[in-house]
N, C-alpha and C positions, 0 to 999 in steps of 0.2 A: 385437459384443465391438469397442469402440472402442479406438482404435490413438492411445496418446496423449502427452504429454511436456510437460518444463517445460522452459524455453533460458534459462541467464544465465552471469554470471560465475564464481559457485560456488554452484550448488545441492546441493550433497553432502548437505548437512544439513536439506534441504527434506522435510517434511511432507507437501506435495502429492500424492504417489501413493498415502497410508494415505488421506486425504481422498475423494478423487475414488475412489477402488475403493468405499468405504463409501459415499459417496453414489449410486452409479450401480446398487450392489447396490441400496442399499434402493429406487431406483424401476425395480428389474427389468430393468436392463442390467450390465452389464460392460466393464471395459476392461482395457488394459496399457496403464501410464504409464512413463514414462521419463526419468530424470534426467539433462542436458546441461549440461557446464560447459564454457564458449566464454571466452576470452580476446575483448578489442575486436578483435583483430585478424583474427581468427579467424572472427569470426560473418557478415561480408558473403558469403565465401568459402562456408560452411555453410548460409546460411539459405535455396536453394534446395531442398537435399536433405530438408528438416523438411516441404516440402509432397508431397515425393513418397513420404514415410516417415510419415506420419500424415496420422490422419482431420483432428487439432484438436490444437495443444500452448498451452502457456500462456508469457509473455515476461515475465521479470520483471527486475531490475538487469543491467546498465546498457540495456538493449537495448529500450527501452518504445518509444522512437524511431527508432531503429536499423531495426526491421520496417517499417516504413513504406511506404517505396519498394519493396520487394516484395509491396504489397497495390493490389486491383482497387478497394478501396475502404475507407471506414471508417463505422463505425455507431454509434447512441446515444450513449452519454457518451463513446467514441474520438474523436468529430468536436470536441466539447466540447472535452474536454482535453488532444488532440493528441497521445496518448500511446495504448496500445495494450497490453494484457496476456491477452488470447484471440484464438486464431485461427482460423477455421473454413477448412480446407484448399482443401475441394473448390470456393467459390467466391472464394477469396482474400478474404475479408472482413476485416478486424480490428473488434475490440470491446473495452472498459474496462470490468471488475465491478469494479475496484477503491474505487469511491464506493461501490457498492452495498452491499460489504464494509463498508468504512469506520462506514458511515450505522448498518448494523444493530449493528455493533461497539457504538458508542459509546450504542444504543440497549439494547441487552443489560446494559452494564456502569454502567446507569440517570446518565450526563451528559448533559445538557441543553445546545445549543449557543445557541437560537436569544434572540435580544438581548444574549448574551455575548460577551466579549471573547476571541477566542482567537489566540495565538501560533504560527504553523507554523516548524518550524525545517526548512527542503530545501524547495526547488522544481525535485525532479526529477519522474522520471516518475509516483511514485506523490504527491508533495507537489503537484504541479498537480493530481492527484484530488480528493485531500480539501478544497484551498480551494477550487474549484468547487463543492464539496457543501457546505460550512461555511458560503457566502456564500451559496448557495440555500437553505439552512436558517435563514438569518437572524440570521447570526452575525455580528461585526465582527471582521473578519480581519486579520492583521497576519502581514507574510512576512519571513524572516530568510534572506539564503542568501550563503553567501562568493562565489559566483560570480556578480560585478555583471551582465556579459552576459547570465549564464541569468534572472536575476529582472528585467532590464530586458523580458527577451522573454516570459515569462509574462505583466507587467504588458500587454503591447501585447494578447498572445492573451487572456488572460483577463480583466485586470480586474475592478474591483468589488474589492479590496482595498487595504490600507496598505504598502508597499514598506519595506524595516528596512534602514540602515547601518549602526545601533548599537541595542541592544536596549536598552530602558529597564528600569530596575528598577522595577517597579512591579507591580499585581497585574493577573491574566489570569486569566479563568476557566477557563480551559483552555489547558496546553504539549501541543502534538503533534511528536514525534520524526520526523520523516518522511527522514534523513539515511542510515539502514542504520548506522550508526556506533553501535558495543556489540554487533556480532557480527561473528564471524569473527574477523580478527585484529584487529580493535577493538576487542573483548572487554575491558569493564572501561573502557571509557572514555566518556565523555559526548561530543554536540556542541560545536565553539567558537563560541562568540559575541565580537559585540565589544561591548565595555561603551558608554556614553555617555562615558566618558575617553579610547575612541579604545584600548581595550587588547584583546585577545585572549584569552578564558580560555575553559575549560570549564565548560559549563552546569553551577550547583552547587545547594547548599541556598538561595544567597542570591535567586536566585531564585526555585526550584521551592517554597521556603516562600510565597511570595507567589501562588502558583496555586490555582485551588481544586481543579482535577485534572491529571494527566498522561497521555497516550497515548504510545505507542511500537510503531511495526505492525514493529519486531524479536518476534520470537515467539521465538528461540533466541539467546543465554539464554532459560529463562522470564521470568526478572526480568533487564533491563538495571541496569548502572548507573543512565541514569537516572532509571528507575522504583522503583531502591532508596532512592535519594536523597528522593524524591517520597514516596515511604512512610514512609521514619522520619521525616518532615515530618509525618505526620498526614493526607496527601492521600491520594484516592481515584487508583488506578491502575488500567489496563489494559494488557494487550502485546497482539501485535497476531495472535494464535493465531484467535481466532473473527474477526478480519475474513478470514485466510488461507481457512479455512472457508467464509465467506460469498459469497466472491467465487470459490471454486470450486464453490459449490451454482450461481452463476447460469452459470458457464461452463456449465458441465453441462447445464444449463436449455436453453442455446443449442444447443451440440452435439446435442441431443437434441429440438431443436422445440417446446419445451416452457416454459408459462407461468410465471415462477416467481411462489411465494408465500412471504411474511417467515414467516409462521405455520410454514409446512413447514420453511422453512428451519431458522426457529430449536427447533422440534423434533427434526430430524436434527441440529443441535449438540448439543442436550442427552443424544441417545442416542447419540452417536458419544465422548462426553467418560463417558460409562458404559463405554462399550464400551473405551475405553482404560484 
């Protein structure tokens, strides 16, 4: 039995416990899985307790970079992205499974990105992961982030994308919402962008109607306002539920010392949806 947890600013609605319990049960193991909501001011004082209480834990918004000073090292995608979402407590190692989950999510939704122009909204921990994976998959990536200093830092650390101060009204093969806007206290809203006229506006039909597809990392609500607008404009849409499941699967493989398999991950997700 693994003792696990997820820690974030507000993880009260997280489906991570059900997903990890399902995956580990199917892998012949088991777990207890807690949800820990902390304010940014509380996180640094609580972090050490996580290592003593759990075998591993997941980190979500807004602590994917705040956990770094508490680790002995970071592995794989975490080193590329500069953000961690999975921690192996015994060795104090950090990993990032967001990119793995993101690309399987797009594959499952039959959204191709190679040689496509992709607009990413938000360059936080999840956004950085998506940008790197999209770039490595052969997409032409554009990133809009309201925090200019953050965008500059991500460009320096990751590179390979076009930073945007303003979002042009043009066709994109895919638009991805990585901001978190649309859930919790922002439910019913869409992320804000700055137009070519220098006006700050919420993302709406004018831009989404030009997209080939829309993806939102949010999964609660199941259809964010961002995705609703895109769907009503006739676009293919996908929410973040499958991404969460696939990154959970990858994290469980890390904790069990097991090699991941995309085919196994997809089979497990189908079984999870049937059971749910």
